[in-house]
HTML snippet that shows the backbone in 3Dmol.js (N, CA, C, O; Angstrom):
<script src="https://3Dmol.org/build/3Dmol-min.js"></script>
<div id="view" style="width:600px;height:400px;position:relative"></div>
<script>
const pdb = `
ATOM      1  N   MET A   1       0.840  -1.178   0.000  1.00  0.00           N
ATOM      2  CA  MET A   1       0.000   0.000   0.000  1.00  0.00           C
ATOM      3  C   MET A   1       0.885   1.241   0.000  1.00  0.00           C
ATOM      4  O   MET A   1       1.942   1.269   0.630  1.00  0.00           O
ATOM      5  N   LYS A   2       0.434   2.263  -0.718  1.00  0.00           N
ATOM      6  CA  LYS A   2       1.141   3.540  -0.720  1.00  0.00           C
ATOM      7  C   LYS A   2       0.273   4.586  -0.033  1.00  0.00           C
ATOM      8  O   LYS A   2      -0.949   4.609  -0.184  1.00  0.00           O
ATOM      9  N   PHE A   3       0.939   5.449   0.723  1.00  0.00           N
ATOM     10  CA  PHE A   3       0.266   6.514   1.430  1.00  0.00           C
ATOM     11  C   PHE A   3       0.951   7.843   1.139  1.00  0.00           C
ATOM     12  O   PHE A   3       2.177   7.921   1.058  1.00  0.00           O
ATOM     13  N   LEU A   4       0.148   8.877   0.985  1.00  0.00           N
ATOM     14  CA  LEU A   4       0.677  10.237   0.951  1.00  0.00           C
ATOM     15  C   LEU A   4       0.660  10.723   2.389  1.00  0.00           C
ATOM     16  O   LEU A   4      -0.391  10.772   3.027  1.00  0.00           O
ATOM     17  N   ALA A   5       1.823  11.079   2.890  1.00  0.00           N
ATOM     18  CA  ALA A   5       1.943  11.566   4.260  1.00  0.00           C
ATOM     19  C   ALA A   5       2.218  13.064   4.233  1.00  0.00           C
ATOM     20  O   ALA A   5       3.021  13.555   3.440  1.00  0.00           O
ATOM     21  N   ARG A   6       1.537  13.767   5.113  1.00  0.00           N
ATOM     22  CA  ARG A   6       1.789  15.191   5.315  1.00  0.00           C
ATOM     23  C   ARG A   6       2.161  15.375   6.771  1.00  0.00           C
ATOM     24  O   ARG A   6       1.433  14.955   7.670  1.00  0.00           O
ATOM     25  N   VAL A   7       3.291  15.999   6.992  1.00  0.00           N
ATOM     26  CA  VAL A   7       3.753  16.279   8.345  1.00  0.00           C
ATOM     27  C   VAL A   7       3.786  17.795   8.498  1.00  0.00           C
ATOM     28  O   VAL A   7       4.547  18.482   7.818  1.00  0.00           O
ATOM     29  N   GLU A   8       2.952  18.307   9.397  1.00  0.00           N
ATOM     30  CA  GLU A   8       2.922  19.741   9.685  1.00  0.00           C
ATOM     31  C   GLU A   8       3.739  19.968  10.949  1.00  0.00           C
ATOM     32  O   GLU A   8       3.453  19.389  11.997  1.00  0.00           O
ATOM     33  N   VAL A   9       4.754  20.813  10.843  1.00  0.00           N
ATOM     34  CA  VAL A   9       5.685  21.045  11.936  1.00  0.00           C
ATOM     35  C   VAL A   9       5.530  22.478  12.430  1.00  0.00           C
ATOM     36  O   VAL A   9       5.489  23.416  11.635  1.00  0.00           O
ATOM     37  N   GLY A  10       5.445  22.638  13.739  1.00  0.00           N
ATOM     38  CA  GLY A  10       5.339  23.972  14.330  1.00  0.00           C
ATOM     39  C   GLY A  10       6.179  24.051  15.594  1.00  0.00           C
ATOM     40  O   GLY A  10       6.822  23.083  15.999  1.00  0.00           O
ATOM     41  N   HIS A  11       6.157  25.229  16.206  1.00  0.00           N
ATOM     42  CA  HIS A  11       6.916  25.443  17.436  1.00  0.00           C
ATOM     43  C   HIS A  11       6.130  24.940  18.644  1.00  0.00           C
ATOM     44  O   HIS A  11       4.903  25.034  18.677  1.00  0.00           O
ATOM     45  N   GLN A  12       6.836  24.410  19.624  1.00  0.00           N
ATOM     46  CA  GLN A  12       6.191  24.034  20.876  1.00  0.00           C
ATOM     47  C   GLN A  12       5.759  25.296  21.613  1.00  0.00           C
ATOM     48  O   GLN A  12       6.303  26.377  21.390  1.00  0.00           O
ATOM     49  N   ALA A  13       4.778  25.143  22.490  1.00  0.00           N
ATOM     50  CA  ALA A  13       4.314  26.270  23.300  1.00  0.00           C
ATOM     51  C   ALA A  13       5.490  26.858  24.073  1.00  0.00           C
ATOM     52  O   ALA A  13       6.298  26.126  24.645  1.00  0.00           O
ATOM     53  N   GLY A  14       5.577  28.165  24.083  1.00  0.00           N
ATOM     54  CA  GLY A  14       6.643  28.852  24.806  1.00  0.00           C
ATOM     55  C   GLY A  14       7.903  29.098  23.992  1.00  0.00           C
ATOM     56  O   GLY A  14       8.801  29.802  24.454  1.00  0.00           O
ATOM     57  N   ILE A  15       7.992  28.541  22.802  1.00  0.00           N
ATOM     58  CA  ILE A  15       9.155  28.753  21.934  1.00  0.00           C
ATOM     59  C   ILE A  15       8.864  29.946  21.026  1.00  0.00           C
ATOM     60  O   ILE A  15       7.817  30.003  20.381  1.00  0.00           O
ATOM     61  N   LEU A  16       9.780  30.880  20.979  1.00  0.00           N
ATOM     62  CA  LEU A  16       9.588  32.065  20.151  1.00  0.00           C
ATOM     63  C   LEU A  16       9.569  31.708  18.669  1.00  0.00           C
ATOM     64  O   LEU A  16      10.273  30.804  18.217  1.00  0.00           O
ATOM     65  N   ASP A  17       8.744  32.441  17.928  1.00  0.00           N
ATOM     66  CA  ASP A  17       8.634  32.283  16.473  1.00  0.00           C
ATOM     67  C   ASP A  17       8.956  33.641  15.852  1.00  0.00           C
ATOM     68  O   ASP A  17       8.041  34.387  15.503  1.00  0.00           O
ATOM     69  N   PRO A  18      10.250  33.976  15.709  1.00  0.00           N
ATOM     70  CA  PRO A  18      10.612  35.304  15.215  1.00  0.00           C
ATOM     71  C   PRO A  18      10.106  35.573  13.801  1.00  0.00           C
ATOM     72  O   PRO A  18       9.764  36.712  13.482  1.00  0.00           O
ATOM     73  N   GLN A  19      10.052  34.568  12.961  1.00  0.00           N
ATOM     74  CA  GLN A  19       9.559  34.765  11.597  1.00  0.00           C
ATOM     75  C   GLN A  19       8.066  35.099  11.621  1.00  0.00           C
ATOM     76  O   GLN A  19       7.623  36.008  10.919  1.00  0.00           O
ATOM     77  N   GLY A  20       7.301  34.379  12.415  1.00  0.00           N
ATOM     78  CA  GLY A  20       5.879  34.669  12.554  1.00  0.00           C
ATOM     79  C   GLY A  20       5.646  36.062  13.123  1.00  0.00           C
ATOM     80  O   GLY A  20       4.749  36.775  12.671  1.00  0.00           O
ATOM     81  N   ALA A  21       6.449  36.456  14.115  1.00  0.00           N
ATOM     82  CA  ALA A  21       6.307  37.780  14.726  1.00  0.00           C
ATOM     83  C   ALA A  21       6.615  38.885  13.714  1.00  0.00           C
ATOM     84  O   ALA A  21       5.946  39.918  13.705  1.00  0.00           O
ATOM     85  N   THR A  22       7.610  38.679  12.872  1.00  0.00           N
ATOM     86  CA  THR A  22       7.961  39.667  11.853  1.00  0.00           C
ATOM     87  C   THR A  22       6.822  39.842  10.854  1.00  0.00           C
ATOM     88  O   THR A  22       6.471  40.966  10.493  1.00  0.00           O
ATOM     89  N   VAL A  23       6.251  38.735  10.411  1.00  0.00           N
ATOM     90  CA  VAL A  23       5.136  38.807   9.468  1.00  0.00           C
ATOM     91  C   VAL A  23       3.934  39.494  10.130  1.00  0.00           C
ATOM     92  O   VAL A  23       3.271  40.325   9.510  1.00  0.00           O
ATOM     93  N   GLN A  24       3.661  39.143  11.382  1.00  0.00           N
ATOM     94  CA  GLN A  24       2.527  39.750  12.087  1.00  0.00           C
ATOM     95  C   GLN A  24       2.694  41.265  12.214  1.00  0.00           C
ATOM     96  O   GLN A  24       1.720  42.006  12.082  1.00  0.00           O
ATOM     97  N   ARG A  25       3.909  41.725  12.468  1.00  0.00           N
ATOM     98  CA  ARG A  25       4.154  43.174  12.567  1.00  0.00           C
ATOM     99  C   ARG A  25       4.038  43.861  11.210  1.00  0.00           C
ATOM    100  O   ARG A  25       3.660  45.030  11.145  1.00  0.00           O
ATOM    101  N   ALA A  26       4.359  43.150  10.117  1.00  0.00           N
ATOM    102  CA  ALA A  26       4.351  43.754   8.784  1.00  0.00           C
ATOM    103  C   ALA A  26       2.958  43.814   8.162  1.00  0.00           C
ATOM    104  O   ALA A  26       2.704  44.693   7.340  1.00  0.00           O
ATOM    105  N   LEU A  27       2.070  42.933   8.516  1.00  0.00           N
ATOM    106  CA  LEU A  27       0.759  42.863   7.870  1.00  0.00           C
ATOM    107  C   LEU A  27      -0.085  44.129   8.008  1.00  0.00           C
ATOM    108  O   LEU A  27      -0.743  44.510   7.039  1.00  0.00           O
ATOM    109  N   PRO A  28      -0.100  44.804   9.167  1.00  0.00           N
ATOM    110  CA  PRO A  28      -0.885  46.039   9.247  1.00  0.00           C
ATOM    111  C   PRO A  28      -0.434  47.111   8.259  1.00  0.00           C
ATOM    112  O   PRO A  28      -1.256  47.895   7.785  1.00  0.00           O
ATOM    113  N   ALA A  29       0.848  47.156   7.944  1.00  0.00           N
ATOM    114  CA  ALA A  29       1.350  48.131   6.971  1.00  0.00           C
ATOM    115  C   ALA A  29       0.799  47.853   5.574  1.00  0.00           C
ATOM    116  O   ALA A  29       0.775  48.743   4.724  1.00  0.00           O
ATOM    117  N   LEU A  30       0.360  46.624   5.339  1.00  0.00           N
ATOM    118  CA  LEU A  30      -0.225  46.255   4.054  1.00  0.00           C
ATOM    119  C   LEU A  30      -1.750  46.331   4.080  1.00  0.00           C
ATOM    120  O   LEU A  30      -2.423  45.928   3.131  1.00  0.00           O
ATOM    121  N   GLY A  31      -2.280  46.856   5.184  1.00  0.00           N
ATOM    122  CA  GLY A  31      -3.725  47.042   5.284  1.00  0.00           C
ATOM    123  C   GLY A  31      -4.463  45.904   5.964  1.00  0.00           C
ATOM    124  O   GLY A  31      -5.693  45.906   5.995  1.00  0.00           O
ATOM    125  N   TYR A  32      -3.756  44.948   6.499  1.00  0.00           N
ATOM    126  CA  TYR A  32      -4.389  43.812   7.182  1.00  0.00           C
ATOM    127  C   TYR A  32      -4.336  44.035   8.689  1.00  0.00           C
ATOM    128  O   TYR A  32      -3.440  43.539   9.373  1.00  0.00           O
ATOM    129  N   GLU A  33      -5.305  44.785   9.191  1.00  0.00           N
ATOM    130  CA  GLU A  33      -5.344  45.139  10.611  1.00  0.00           C
ATOM    131  C   GLU A  33      -5.993  44.051  11.461  1.00  0.00           C
ATOM    132  O   GLU A  33      -5.895  44.087  12.687  1.00  0.00           O
ATOM    133  N   ASN A  34      -6.643  43.101  10.837  1.00  0.00           N
ATOM    134  CA  ASN A  34      -7.440  42.111  11.565  1.00  0.00           C
ATOM    135  C   ASN A  34      -6.719  40.779  11.775  1.00  0.00           C
ATOM    136  O   ASN A  34      -7.375  39.757  11.971  1.00  0.00           O
ATOM    137  N   ILE A  35      -5.394  40.769  11.738  1.00  0.00           N
ATOM    138  CA  ILE A  35      -4.607  39.545  11.839  1.00  0.00           C
ATOM    139  C   ILE A  35      -3.914  39.477  13.193  1.00  0.00           C
ATOM    140  O   ILE A  35      -3.388  40.475  13.683  1.00  0.00           O
ATOM    141  N   SER A  36      -3.920  38.285  13.793  1.00  0.00           N
ATOM    142  CA  SER A  36      -3.182  38.072  15.038  1.00  0.00           C
ATOM    143  C   SER A  36      -2.684  36.627  15.078  1.00  0.00           C
ATOM    144  O   SER A  36      -3.124  35.776  14.305  1.00  0.00           O
ATOM    145  N   GLU A  37      -1.783  36.383  15.975  1.00  0.00           N
ATOM    146  CA  GLU A  37      -1.260  35.034  16.213  1.00  0.00           C
ATOM    147  C   GLU A  37      -0.712  34.353  14.957  1.00  0.00           C
ATOM    148  O   GLU A  37      -1.088  33.222  14.649  1.00  0.00           O
ATOM    149  N   VAL A  38       0.167  35.032  14.238  1.00  0.00           N
ATOM    150  CA  VAL A  38       0.796  34.455  13.046  1.00  0.00           C
ATOM    151  C   VAL A  38       1.876  33.478  13.496  1.00  0.00           C
ATOM    152  O   VAL A  38       2.750  33.816  14.295  1.00  0.00           O
ATOM    153  N   LYS A  39       1.800  32.276  12.973  1.00  0.00           N
ATOM    154  CA  LYS A  39       2.803  31.261  13.266  1.00  0.00           C
ATOM    155  C   LYS A  39       3.288  30.683  11.942  1.00  0.00           C
ATOM    156  O   LYS A  39       2.493  30.415  11.041  1.00  0.00           O
ATOM    157  N   ILE A  40       4.587  30.495  11.838  1.00  0.00           N
ATOM    158  CA  ILE A  40       5.163  29.949  10.619  1.00  0.00           C
ATOM    159  C   ILE A  40       5.878  28.648  10.977  1.00  0.00           C
ATOM    160  O   ILE A  40       6.683  28.595  11.907  1.00  0.00           O
ATOM    161  N   GLY A  41       5.568  27.619  10.227  1.00  0.00           N
ATOM    162  CA  GLY A  41       6.173  26.306  10.440  1.00  0.00           C
ATOM    163  C   GLY A  41       6.635  25.750   9.110  1.00  0.00           C
ATOM    164  O   GLY A  41       6.985  26.497   8.196  1.00  0.00           O
ATOM    165  N   LYS A  42       6.633  24.438   9.013  1.00  0.00           N
ATOM    166  CA  LYS A  42       7.004  23.814   7.748  1.00  0.00           C
ATOM    167  C   LYS A  42       6.071  22.634   7.488  1.00  0.00           C
ATOM    168  O   LYS A  42       5.500  22.048   8.408  1.00  0.00           O
ATOM    169  N   SER A  43       5.940  22.318   6.239  1.00  0.00           N
ATOM    170  CA  SER A  43       5.103  21.203   5.813  1.00  0.00           C
ATOM    171  C   SER A  43       5.967  20.246   5.002  1.00  0.00           C
ATOM    172  O   SER A  43       6.657  20.656   4.068  1.00  0.00           O
ATOM    173  N   ILE A  44       5.923  18.977   5.366  1.00  0.00           N
ATOM    174  CA  ILE A  44       6.710  17.954   4.677  1.00  0.00           C
ATOM    175  C   ILE A  44       5.727  16.959   4.072  1.00  0.00           C
ATOM    176  O   ILE A  44       4.837  16.460   4.760  1.00  0.00           O
ATOM    177  N   ARG A  45       5.889  16.678   2.801  1.00  0.00           N
ATOM    178  CA  ARG A  45       5.051  15.687   2.126  1.00  0.00           C
ATOM    179  C   ARG A  45       5.946  14.583   1.586  1.00  0.00           C
ATOM    180  O   ARG A  45       7.006  14.838   1.013  1.00  0.00           O
ATOM    181  N   LEU A  46       5.496  13.355   1.780  1.00  0.00           N
ATOM    182  CA  LEU A  46       6.246  12.226   1.241  1.00  0.00           C
ATOM    183  C   LEU A  46       5.292  11.075   0.957  1.00  0.00           C
ATOM    184  O   LEU A  46       4.206  10.993   1.530  1.00  0.00           O
ATOM    185  N   VAL A  47       5.714  10.195   0.070  1.00  0.00           N
ATOM    186  CA  VAL A  47       4.957   8.986  -0.244  1.00  0.00           C
ATOM    187  C   VAL A  47       5.704   7.826   0.389  1.00  0.00           C
ATOM    188  O   VAL A  47       6.916   7.683   0.226  1.00  0.00           O
ATOM    189  N   ILE A  48       4.956   6.998   1.115  1.00  0.00           N
ATOM    190  CA  ILE A  48       5.562   5.872   1.816  1.00  0.00           C
ATOM    191  C   ILE A  48       4.802   4.596   1.471  1.00  0.00           C
ATOM    192  O   ILE A  48       3.573   4.586   1.403  1.00  0.00           O
ATOM    193  N   GLU A  49       5.547   3.536   1.259  1.00  0.00           N
ATOM    194  CA  GLU A  49       4.948   2.220   1.060  1.00  0.00           C
ATOM    195  C   GLU A  49       5.025   1.473   2.387  1.00  0.00           C
ATOM    196  O   GLU A  49       6.083   1.402   3.011  1.00  0.00           O
ATOM    197  N   ALA A  50       3.885   0.915   2.812  1.00  0.00           N
ATOM    198  CA  ALA A  50       3.833   0.172   4.065  1.00  0.00           C
ATOM    199  C   ALA A  50       2.708  -0.848   3.990  1.00  0.00           C
ATOM    200  O   ALA A  50       1.824  -0.758   3.138  1.00  0.00           O
ATOM    201  N   ASN A  51       2.754  -1.820   4.893  1.00  0.00           N
ATOM    202  CA  ASN A  51       1.727  -2.859   4.915  1.00  0.00           C
ATOM    203  C   ASN A  51       0.377  -2.352   5.402  1.00  0.00           C
ATOM    204  O   ASN A  51      -0.662  -2.906   5.043  1.00  0.00           O
ATOM    205  N   SER A  52       0.387  -1.304   6.217  1.00  0.00           N
ATOM    206  CA  SER A  52      -0.857  -0.768   6.767  1.00  0.00           C
ATOM    207  C   SER A  52      -0.655   0.700   7.128  1.00  0.00           C
ATOM    208  O   SER A  52       0.467   1.204   7.156  1.00  0.00           O
ATOM    209  N   GLU A  53      -1.764   1.366   7.400  1.00  0.00           N
ATOM    210  CA  GLU A  53      -1.681   2.774   7.819  1.00  0.00           C
ATOM    211  C   GLU A  53      -0.931   2.899   9.139  1.00  0.00           C
ATOM    212  O   GLU A  53      -0.153   3.836   9.317  1.00  0.00           O
ATOM    213  N   SER A  54      -1.151   1.978  10.057  1.00  0.00           N
ATOM    214  CA  SER A  54      -0.455   2.057  11.347  1.00  0.00           C
ATOM    215  C   SER A  54       1.049   1.849  11.184  1.00  0.00           C
ATOM    216  O   SER A  54       1.837   2.491  11.878  1.00  0.00           O
ATOM    217  N   ASP A  55       1.453   0.969  10.283  1.00  0.00           N
ATOM    218  CA  ASP A  55       2.886   0.792  10.012  1.00  0.00           C
ATOM    219  C   ASP A  55       3.484   2.065   9.415  1.00  0.00           C
ATOM    220  O   ASP A  55       4.574   2.488   9.800  1.00  0.00           O
ATOM    221  N   ALA A  56       2.762   2.670   8.474  1.00  0.00           N
ATOM    222  CA  ALA A  56       3.241   3.911   7.853  1.00  0.00           C
ATOM    223  C   ALA A  56       3.383   5.000   8.901  1.00  0.00           C
ATOM    224  O   ALA A  56       4.395   5.700   8.944  1.00  0.00           O
ATOM    225  N   ARG A  57       2.368   5.145   9.747  1.00  0.00           N
ATOM    226  CA  ARG A  57       2.402   6.181  10.796  1.00  0.00           C
ATOM    227  C   ARG A  57       3.570   5.950  11.752  1.00  0.00           C
ATOM    228  O   ARG A  57       4.261   6.895  12.133  1.00  0.00           O
ATOM    229  N   GLU A  58       3.786   4.708  12.132  1.00  0.00           N
ATOM    230  CA  GLU A  58       4.886   4.393  13.051  1.00  0.00           C
ATOM    231  C   GLU A  58       6.241   4.772  12.440  1.00  0.00           C
ATOM    232  O   GLU A  58       7.092   5.349  13.117  1.00  0.00           O
ATOM    233  N   GLN A  59       6.434   4.445  11.162  1.00  0.00           N
ATOM    234  CA  GLN A  59       7.695   4.789  10.498  1.00  0.00           C
ATOM    235  C   GLN A  59       7.882   6.302  10.412  1.00  0.00           C
ATOM    236  O   GLN A  59       8.980   6.810  10.640  1.00  0.00           O
ATOM    237  N   ILE A  60       6.813   7.017  10.084  1.00  0.00           N
ATOM    238  CA  ILE A  60       6.917   8.476   9.948  1.00  0.00           C
ATOM    239  C   ILE A  60       7.175   9.120  11.294  1.00  0.00           C
ATOM    240  O   ILE A  60       7.930  10.089  11.376  1.00  0.00           O
ATOM    241  N   GLU A  61       6.563   8.604  12.358  1.00  0.00           N
ATOM    242  CA  GLU A  61       6.846   9.134  13.698  1.00  0.00           C
ATOM    243  C   GLU A  61       8.323   8.983  14.039  1.00  0.00           C
ATOM    244  O   GLU A  61       8.924   9.891  14.612  1.00  0.00           O
ATOM    245  N   LYS A  62       8.907   7.848  13.695  1.00  0.00           N
ATOM    246  CA  LYS A  62      10.340   7.640  13.938  1.00  0.00           C
ATOM    247  C   LYS A  62      11.177   8.613  13.109  1.00  0.00           C
ATOM    248  O   LYS A  62      12.178   9.144  13.592  1.00  0.00           O
ATOM    249  N   MET A  63      10.760   8.849  11.848  1.00  0.00           N
ATOM    250  CA  MET A  63      11.466   9.822  11.005  1.00  0.00           C
ATOM    251  C   MET A  63      11.426  11.206  11.639  1.00  0.00           C
ATOM    252  O   MET A  63      12.426  11.924  11.653  1.00  0.00           O
ATOM    253  N   CYS A  64      10.263  11.569  12.160  1.00  0.00           N
ATOM    254  CA  CYS A  64      10.106  12.884  12.788  1.00  0.00           C
ATOM    255  C   CYS A  64      11.006  13.017  14.007  1.00  0.00           C
ATOM    256  O   CYS A  64      11.640  14.053  14.208  1.00  0.00           O
ATOM    257  N   GLU A  65      11.058  11.971  14.815  1.00  0.00           N
ATOM    258  CA  GLU A  65      11.860  12.014  16.036  1.00  0.00           C
ATOM    259  C   GLU A  65      13.355  12.028  15.765  1.00  0.00           C
ATOM    260  O   GLU A  65      14.123  12.572  16.558  1.00  0.00           O
ATOM    261  N   HIS A  66      13.782  11.429  14.640  1.00  0.00           N
ATOM    262  CA  HIS A  66      15.217  11.321  14.365  1.00  0.00           C
ATOM    263  C   HIS A  66      15.766  12.323  13.353  1.00  0.00           C
ATOM    264  O   HIS A  66      16.956  12.638  13.379  1.00  0.00           O
ATOM    265  N   LEU A  67      14.898  12.833  12.451  1.00  0.00           N
ATOM    266  CA  LEU A  67      15.437  13.660  11.373  1.00  0.00           C
ATOM    267  C   LEU A  67      14.564  14.853  10.990  1.00  0.00           C
ATOM    268  O   LEU A  67      15.074  15.962  10.835  1.00  0.00           O
ATOM    269  N   LEU A  68      13.275  14.644  10.838  1.00  0.00           N
ATOM    270  CA  LEU A  68      12.424  15.674  10.239  1.00  0.00           C
ATOM    271  C   LEU A  68      12.101  16.840  11.160  1.00  0.00           C
ATOM    272  O   LEU A  68      11.806  17.937  10.685  1.00  0.00           O
ATOM    273  N   THR A  69      12.153  16.622  12.465  1.00  0.00           N
ATOM    274  CA  THR A  69      11.848  17.699  13.407  1.00  0.00           C
ATOM    275  C   THR A  69      12.891  17.741  14.514  1.00  0.00           C
ATOM    276  O   THR A  69      13.674  16.809  14.696  1.00  0.00           O
ATOM    277  N   ASN A  70      12.879  18.834  15.238  1.00  0.00           N
ATOM    278  CA  ASN A  70      13.690  18.956  16.440  1.00  0.00           C
ATOM    279  C   ASN A  70      12.724  18.822  17.619  1.00  0.00           C
ATOM    280  O   ASN A  70      12.049  19.793  17.961  1.00  0.00           O
ATOM    281  N   PRO A  71      12.638  17.652  18.245  1.00  0.00           N
ATOM    282  CA  PRO A  71      11.636  17.436  19.281  1.00  0.00           C
ATOM    283  C   PRO A  71      11.802  18.321  20.515  1.00  0.00           C
ATOM    284  O   PRO A  71      10.884  18.412  21.331  1.00  0.00           O
ATOM    285  N   VAL A  72      12.933  18.963  20.663  1.00  0.00           N
ATOM    286  CA  VAL A  72      13.139  19.854  21.797  1.00  0.00           C
ATOM    287  C   VAL A  72      12.306  21.130  21.644  1.00  0.00           C
ATOM    288  O   VAL A  72      11.807  21.665  22.633  1.00  0.00           O
ATOM    289  N   ILE A  73      12.153  21.623  20.400  1.00  0.00           N
ATOM    290  CA  ILE A  73      11.451  22.898  20.195  1.00  0.00           C
ATOM    291  C   ILE A  73      10.271  22.813  19.230  1.00  0.00           C
ATOM    292  O   ILE A  73       9.538  23.789  19.069  1.00  0.00           O
ATOM    293  N   GLU A  74      10.075  21.651  18.580  1.00  0.00           N
ATOM    294  CA  GLU A  74       9.029  21.554  17.568  1.00  0.00           C
ATOM    295  C   GLU A  74       8.021  20.454  17.897  1.00  0.00           C
ATOM    296  O   GLU A  74       8.336  19.469  18.565  1.00  0.00           O
ATOM    297  N   THR A  75       6.810  20.658  17.411  1.00  0.00           N
ATOM    298  CA  THR A  75       5.766  19.641  17.461  1.00  0.00           C
ATOM    299  C   THR A  75       5.454  19.248  16.024  1.00  0.00           C
ATOM    300  O   THR A  75       5.835  19.947  15.085  1.00  0.00           O
ATOM    301  N   TYR A  76       4.765  18.133  15.858  1.00  0.00           N
ATOM    302  CA  TYR A  76       4.384  17.722  14.514  1.00  0.00           C
ATOM    303  C   TYR A  76       3.039  17.018  14.548  1.00  0.00           C
ATOM    304  O   TYR A  76       2.627  16.453  15.561  1.00  0.00           O
ATOM    305  N   GLU A  77       2.375  17.073  13.416  1.00  0.00           N
ATOM    306  CA  GLU A  77       1.103  16.382  13.233  1.00  0.00           C
ATOM    307  C   GLU A  77       1.171  15.655  11.891  1.00  0.00           C
ATOM    308  O   GLU A  77       1.543  16.244  10.875  1.00  0.00           O
ATOM    309  N   ILE A  78       0.813  14.383  11.896  1.00  0.00           N
ATOM    310  CA  ILE A  78       0.889  13.547  10.700  1.00  0.00           C
ATOM    311  C   ILE A  78      -0.514  13.273  10.178  1.00  0.00           C
ATOM    312  O   ILE A  78      -1.412  12.920  10.942  1.00  0.00           O
ATOM    313  N   SER A  79      -0.696  13.437   8.876  1.00  0.00           N
ATOM    314  CA  SER A  79      -1.934  12.981   8.242  1.00  0.00           C
ATOM    315  C   SER A  79      -1.553  12.053   7.088  1.00  0.00           C
ATOM    316  O   SER A  79      -0.597  12.303   6.355  1.00  0.00           O
ATOM    317  N   LEU A  80      -2.322  10.985   6.952  1.00  0.00           N
ATOM    318  CA  LEU A  80      -2.057   9.976   5.921  1.00  0.00           C
ATOM    319  C   LEU A  80      -3.288   9.780   5.055  1.00  0.00           C
ATOM    320  O   LEU A  80      -4.416   9.749   5.546  1.00  0.00           O
ATOM    321  N   VAL A  81      -3.048   9.649   3.752  1.00  0.00           N
ATOM    322  CA  VAL A  81      -4.107   9.333   2.797  1.00  0.00           C
ATOM    323  C   VAL A  81      -3.597   8.186   1.942  1.00  0.00           C
ATOM    324  O   VAL A  81      -2.509   8.259   1.370  1.00  0.00           O
ATOM    325  N   GLU A  82      -4.388   7.130   1.861  1.00  0.00           N
ATOM    326  CA  GLU A  82      -3.987   6.006   1.022  1.00  0.00           C
ATOM    327  C   GLU A  82      -4.111   6.395  -0.440  1.00  0.00           C
ATOM    328  O   GLU A  82      -5.137   6.924  -0.867  1.00  0.00           O
ATOM    329  N   LEU A  83      -3.065   6.131  -1.201  1.00  0.00           N
ATOM    330  CA  LEU A  83      -3.074   6.405  -2.636  1.00  0.00           C
ATOM    331  C   LEU A  83      -3.603   5.171  -3.356  1.00  0.00           C
ATOM    332  O   LEU A  83      -3.173   4.046  -3.103  1.00  0.00           O
ATOM    333  N   THR A  84      -4.535   5.410  -4.248  1.00  0.00           N
ATOM    334  CA  THR A  84      -5.109   4.311  -5.009  1.00  0.00           C
ATOM    335  C   THR A  84      -5.089   4.645  -6.486  1.00  0.00           C
ATOM    336  O   THR A  84      -4.948   5.809  -6.860  1.00  0.00           O
ATOM    337  N   GLY A  85      -5.230   3.631  -7.328  1.00  0.00           N
ATOM    338  CA  GLY A  85      -5.329   3.836  -8.773  1.00  0.00           C
ATOM    339  C   GLY A  85      -4.137   4.571  -9.349  1.00  0.00           C
ATOM    340  O   GLY A  85      -2.989   4.251  -9.044  1.00  0.00           O
ATOM    341  N   ASP A  86      -4.421   5.575 -10.198  1.00  0.00           N
ATOM    342  CA  ASP A  86      -3.365   6.332 -10.866  1.00  0.00           C
ATOM    343  C   ASP A  86      -2.463   7.055  -9.870  1.00  0.00           C
ATOM    344  O   ASP A  86      -1.258   7.171 -10.093  1.00  0.00           O
ATOM    345  N   ALA A  87      -3.041   7.541  -8.777  1.00  0.00           N
ATOM    346  CA  ALA A  87      -2.239   8.262  -7.788  1.00  0.00           C
ATOM    347  C   ALA A  87      -1.172   7.359  -7.204  1.00  0.00           C
ATOM    348  O   ALA A  87      -0.041   7.792  -6.986  1.00  0.00           O
ATOM    349  N   ALA A  88      -1.525   6.105  -6.949  1.00  0.00           N
ATOM    350  CA  ALA A  88      -0.538   5.165  -6.389  1.00  0.00           C
ATOM    351  C   ALA A  88       0.541   4.847  -7.408  1.00  0.00           C
ATOM    352  O   ALA A  88       1.711   4.682  -7.061  1.00  0.00           O
ATOM    353  N   GLU A  89       0.138   4.762  -8.670  1.00  0.00           N
ATOM    354  CA  GLU A  89       1.108   4.443  -9.724  1.00  0.00           C
ATOM    355  C   GLU A  89       2.068   5.605  -9.962  1.00  0.00           C
ATOM    356  O   GLU A  89       3.268   5.398 -10.141  1.00  0.00           O
ATOM    357  N   ASN A  90       1.538   6.819  -9.963  1.00  0.00           N
ATOM    358  CA  ASN A  90       2.369   7.999 -10.236  1.00  0.00           C
ATOM    359  C   ASN A  90       3.107   8.474  -8.989  1.00  0.00           C
ATOM    360  O   ASN A  90       4.166   9.094  -9.090  1.00  0.00           O
ATOM    361  N   SER A  91       2.556   8.188  -7.824  1.00  0.00           N
ATOM    362  CA  SER A  91       3.126   8.600  -6.537  1.00  0.00           C
ATOM    363  C   SER A  91       3.311  10.099  -6.438  1.00  0.00           C
ATOM    364  O   SER A  91       4.103  10.562  -5.618  1.00  0.00           O
ATOM    365  N   ALA A  92       2.608  10.871  -7.245  1.00  0.00           N
ATOM    366  CA  ALA A  92       2.725  12.327  -7.177  1.00  0.00           C
ATOM    367  C   ALA A  92       1.936  12.858  -6.006  1.00  0.00           C
ATOM    368  O   ALA A  92       2.420  13.731  -5.285  1.00  0.00           O
ATOM    369  N   GLY A  93       0.750  12.361  -5.799  1.00  0.00           N
ATOM    370  CA  GLY A  93      -0.043  12.775  -4.665  1.00  0.00           C
ATOM    371  C   GLY A  93      -0.567  14.185  -4.729  1.00  0.00           C
ATOM    372  O   GLY A  93      -1.241  14.623  -3.797  1.00  0.00           O
ATOM    373  N   GLU A  94      -0.295  14.893  -5.756  1.00  0.00           N
ATOM    374  CA  GLU A  94      -0.756  16.292  -5.872  1.00  0.00           C
ATOM    375  C   GLU A  94      -1.696  16.419  -7.014  1.00  0.00           C
ATOM    376  O   GLU A  94      -2.198  17.511  -7.282  1.00  0.00           O
TER     377      GLU A  94
END
`;
const viewer = $3Dmol.createViewer("view");
viewer.addModel(pdb, "pdb");
viewer.setStyle({}, {cartoon: {color: "spectrum"}});
viewer.zoomTo();
viewer.render();
</script>
């Protein structure tokens, strides 16, 4: 089975987000006065082959803990979608 995995990475509570703060300060100058709590993270997409969704999730969690994120300052959320038909063959997922 092939799965499209999306890993959304953000800062843990209490960790400063200087990039988000800079964008939040700049938006009012562009006329966006109604914006608050800007946070900037990263999104990782990958295609993984595994026997089951739980196997895929387990492997991705290990990837996050060892390489994709810094667990000291970052959190992550994983979403998986099984690829079927042409999507599984092309593995593009987009």
